[in-house]
N, C-alpha and C positions, 0 to 999 in steps of 0.2 A: 537426651530426652526421652521419657518413656512415655508409650499410647495412652490417649485421654481414656482408651476405654479398654479393661485391660484384656480383653478378649478377638482386639483387632488382631487379625495376621496378615498376610501377605495375599493371602487368598480373598481378604473384606470383598463383599460388594452389599456393603451394609445402604440400605435406602438413607436411614438416619444419617449416617455420617455425610452421604453426598448431600442433602440439604442443606445440613450445618454448615459446610467447605464454600457450596454456593454462597449461603449467608454472611456468611463470614468476609467475602473479598468487596462485599460493596462498605467495609468501613477498614479504618485503622491502618497504617504504614505498610506500605509494602513488605520492609522489614519485619514487622510484626505479624504480617499474613504470610510470609515464609517461614518463620517461625512455626509458627499455629496451623500450616501446611503439614509440616516436617513430622510435629508431635500428637497432632490428632489421631490421623490416619493414615496407614501405610500402604493404603492410594487414592489419596487424594486427589493425586491428577489425573485418575480415570475414570473414576466413579462419574456417576451423571444423576442429576434430581426426576422429578417427573418431568420434565419436558425435556428431557436428552442435553441438558446446557452440562460443562465442566469447569471445571475451574479454568481456563483456557481461554472459553470462551468468556467467562465474566471479565478476567481479566483486560482481555482486547476490547468489549464494550466499555470498559472505564480508562484503558489507555494506559494500564498499570504495564510499561514496558520490562522494567528491572524483572518484576514479577514472571510475565509472562516468558521473557529469557531463560529465567531459573527453570520453569518449568517445562521449556522444550531441551534444554539442554543434560538438567540436573535428573527431571523427571518422566524425561520420554514422552512428552505428552503428544497428542496427534493434532497438530493443525487442520488436517482435513475430516475431524468427525464433528461431524453434523448434527444438528440437535433436532428435535418432534417434530416441534412448531412448524418451522419453517423450511428445516433444511438448510440454517445457514452453519458457515464454517465458523470459523476463528476469522480467518479474513474476510468472511463475508460481514461480519460484525463490527471490525476495525474498520472498515473502511465506510458504512452507515453512518457508526459512530465519529467522524472524522479524527480517526487517530491514525495517522498517516505513516508515523512513526514506529507502530507496530505492527501494520501491515505489512512494512518493508521489513521488519523483522523475520514476521512468520513465513513471509515468501523466500528470505535466506535459507529459512530451516524445512524448505520444503511445500511449504503452503502455495496453492495452485489457485490462479488468477480466471482458469477457464473453466472451475466447477460448478456445475449450475443449481439452484435450490427449487422446492416444489415448483417452485412458477415458471423454471426453466432460465433463469437468470442469472447468469454466473456476474463477478465481484465487480465486473467494469460497467457491465449492465445494469447493475445496481445503483451503480454511484451514479451513472447520469438518469436513470427513472427518479430516485426516490433521495429521500433527504430529511433529517430531522426537520420536527415543523417549526421550529426556533431558527435553523441555519436559513436568510436567505443571500443568495448568491449576489454581486452587483458588478458591474463591469468596471466597474471603479476599483475594487479588491485587491489587495496583493496579491500574483498568482506567480507560480513557480511551475517550471516544466520537469518531467520525470521522461528518461526517453529508456529503454531496454531491447532487446533484441537483436536481430543481425547490426553489423556496422562495418562492413569490407569495403562500402563505398560512402565511407566518413558521411554517413545519411543522419547519425543520431546527433549530430552536433557536440559530441566529444574530442577530445585531445588526440586520439587515435585508432588505429580501424579493430581494434579489440571488440569482440562482441559482448554483450552485457544479459548477461540472463538473468538479473534483479534489476529493480526499476532503479538508476542513476539519474541523481542533479545535473541539466545542463547548466554547469556553473558561470558559462560565459555572463549569461543573462543574469543570474542573483549576484555576481561581482560585481554588475556595472548598473544595477539598480533598474535592469527592463521587467516590465512585466507582460508576458504572452497570454494573449488572450484565444488563440487560434492554432492550431498545428495541423499540416497535411505532411504526414509520410509515406515516401513512395520509396521504391526498390533502390532508385540511384541519386535520391537526395529528399531535400524537407525541408518548408515553407512556413515561416513562424511570423506570425503578426502582433504584433505588440498595443497593447492597449491607447496608447498614442497616434497609430496606425501608421510606426513603419511595418517593413517586412526585414527580414534577415532570412538566408537561404543557405545550405551548406549539402557538400556531394559532389559528386560529378558533373561539371559543368557541360558535356558534348552535347551540340545543337545548340550551345548558348540556355540552354534548361535555365542555370542559376541568375540571368537577369542582369549579373554584372559587365556583359559587352565582351565576352572572351569564350573560352571552352576550358579553363583550370577547373582543378579539384582548388574545392576552399572548405575548411573550416565555418564555420557560424561567421556570415558576413554580412553587415545592410545593406540593400539593393539602392544605390541611388536614385532618386525621381528627376527622370526625366519630360521635357518637354516640347509634343511635337504638335505642331498646329493647334497653341494653345491648350491640348490639352495635356494632363500629368500621364503616364504610363508604368 
């Protein structure tokens, strides 16, 4: 398929093309958008509009995961490119608009959660600090846990000691229908508090730190409630 504009070349830096690419991302199916980007401009994946936004920024904001992965894999789109307005990367945008599936794909392709925007906020800072006005979190909302990092002490809640470079679902909770509202990760163990008030721990139990009455190493396991002098501990 030929380029829409005959004088478009691999060196294209057309501001008009950039504006048209970004505008197109707000409509159409992901298949249609991929065909449009392929035919409209040689550099559709790298051009920036007046606000410094790329096609990847828009795909992340809109939750278009298939298109996003195509831009990353086939068009070498940069997941760390920042826009001019706020210094947000595509990772910031996917987090702000609640598209966790896009965020995970971006991280797997080199996106960093630690990169700061113009206000010094990382992606995780932004997730905790801000959210769209229509999104209201409730304690009763279904919640899932993703963990990543060093897992040599079984502290991430996964079924082996392999470290995770990317966020990975702690599937024991998903399988059993347990929703977690608070997590504390430590060097040798982790603690998970469910919405119903049940406590789960995992990791090395040296010194009884897991609360299971012994010093064994455990994967995710509920802490049994015990009564002493009439008070639960």
